[in-house]
Residue, then its C-alpha position, 0 to 999 in steps of 0.5 A: m507551528d513552533l510556538g517558541l515555548k520550549d523551556r519557558v516557565y509559566v505559573v497556571t492557577g486553578a490548574s487541577r482540572g478544567l480550563g486551567l489544567a487544559s492550558a497547562r497541558a498544552l503549554a507542557a506539550d509544547g515544551a514549557k515548564v509549568v507550576l500548577s496551583a489549586r486548593d486541593e493538594k491531592a488533585v494538583a499533585e495528580a495533575a502535575t504527575e500527569l504532565g511529567p517532570n516539567a510540571l510541579g503542583v502547589a497547593a495554594d488558595n488564590a484568596d491568600p495574599a501570600t500565594p502570588a509571591r510564593l508561586v513566582a518564587t517556586a517557579r524560579e527555585r524549581f525551574g530557574r526562571f519565570d516567563g508568565v502566568l495564566i490566572s484561572v479561578g473556579g467560577p463563583a457560586p451560581g444564582f440570581v440577584a436575590d439568591n446570592t448572599d453577602e458571604q458568597w459575594q465576598s468569597a468570590f471577590d477575594s478569590v476571583f477578583l482580588g486574588a487575580v489582581r494580586t497575582a497579576r501585580a506580583a507577576a508584573a513586578e517579576l517579569d522581564e521583557g517578553g513576559v506575559i500575564g493571561f486571564v481566564l475570564s468569561a463571555s459574561v465580560h460582554e453579555p451577562i449569563p443568566g444565573l451567574t450574577i456574581s460572575n457577571g459582576l466580577r469578570p467585566g471588572l477584571a477585563g477592565f483591569a487587564k486592559s489597564l494593565a496592558d497599557e501600563l506594562g506595554p512599554r516594558g515589553i510585557r503583554v497582558v491578554g484575556l480569554l473569554p470562554s463560553r460553553i466549553d465542555t467542562d465539569r463546571v458547564r455540565e453542572l450549570d446545565a444540570l441546574s435547569g433540571d434537564a441537562e440534555a435539553a439545556r445543552a441542546a438549546s445552548e448548542s443551537r445558539i452556537p454557530l459551530r453547533r457544539y460546545g468547545t473542548p478543554e483541549e481547544f481552549g488550552r491550545t488557544a491559551a498556549f498560543l496567546l501566552s507564547p512568543a508566537a503571539s508577541y504583538l498581541t496585548g490588551v486583547m480579550l479573545p472570545v473562545d466560544g464557537g462564534a456565539r458572540h455576534g458583535f465585533 
């Protein structure tokens, strides 16, 4: 299936590894040009090199108010246009209510929540009809995940913001979509499994609750993201799509 991505230009944040990198890789594989951002300059440069000449790595912090405008400007300067953004941010510190400090909450709010809002706002101001804003959120939008209290607090609010933005931007022909990953086989998820003290047992227990009986792969997530960002999904907006192997049992 031709997704219609050839020569379209996207910004992908949090793209030096994990779900952000997998999504950028899928976009580039289908002919898109991508500006990757992440805080680690060396890691994001290596990721862009892996994707080839149609990718550019930019060291940037989502918590920095100047980052969104800089990324959009870089896309236009390097590739001549700007068609959309996928906002992916590394997960906040794990912990339960009594564990997480005010500093951890504030840091996560600045990066995960306010940084995403700023990026979406900057993109909305620059996109034309056919543009798209995507959010990588979490299954915690629908159901809290034990041990991820900060994420449980912030991700549902971002989903609400995304839904509001979809209503506002729809008349301009700009789409807003969200992806809700659960157990995808990334470094982050492996680290969370290890917190139990027995990573293999934790993984086996998680897989037993997933109808497909396995974790998803980053490549599977990336292909889903590329589809949602593509013109092939031109009548999808305001959707929050679980990417979880069927783990969510509600509609």
